[in-house]
C-alpha angles and dihedrals in degrees: 000000000000092000091051092053091045091051092048091048093049091049092050092049091048093051091045092054092046091048093053093051096044118097122216116260110265097021117121115260093211140003096282102033114125094009128129125198131196107216141176108232117204123191111225120209122182112248094007129098113255116268123235111284123254123219114244140168123227118195129188126203119168092213095052109019132233126329130195117188091208094051088050094048096044104029105017095239112152128185111344123197112244137197127211102225098177129023120171145145124221139175117234129211091275089059090249119145113233132189119220127188136174117202132185132191134174139171141165122224132212091270091059092252114144123207119201116190126188122186133186114196119189113178103304098344127092133190136162148112140272123207124191116196137177120199088350092302118122111245102169137003127192131187120197143181130182151130137261115268115244111255120238114238 
């Protein structure tokens, strides 16, 4: 009888711990998960005036990574795993609560090109830079700013 009660107690404790750590299906796993941003991507060249910006869409999914349509079209980078390096909430001078996140992602492709992406997300705004290097030499650099796309209901 003692073993039966011990087994039932251990099972309940295990399921309780698993239940606490489980997230509901459909809920974001981090501050940028399941978010899409429309951005203006500008190629930056040293010593040259900035070119006209190009519209792009950046999408985050915790299970896949981050995806930029422009980086796929121009450089063949697909989903890249990302890491949220800073995630905080602060109150500004107007007593408004704001959410601030810093996100980084990097990957190397089969041609030995490395992409390094840095994002700053503040509420519904995003900005950052993307660098593409080969053998530690900068090939391309992009700056971008944009806003979160409105979600369809």
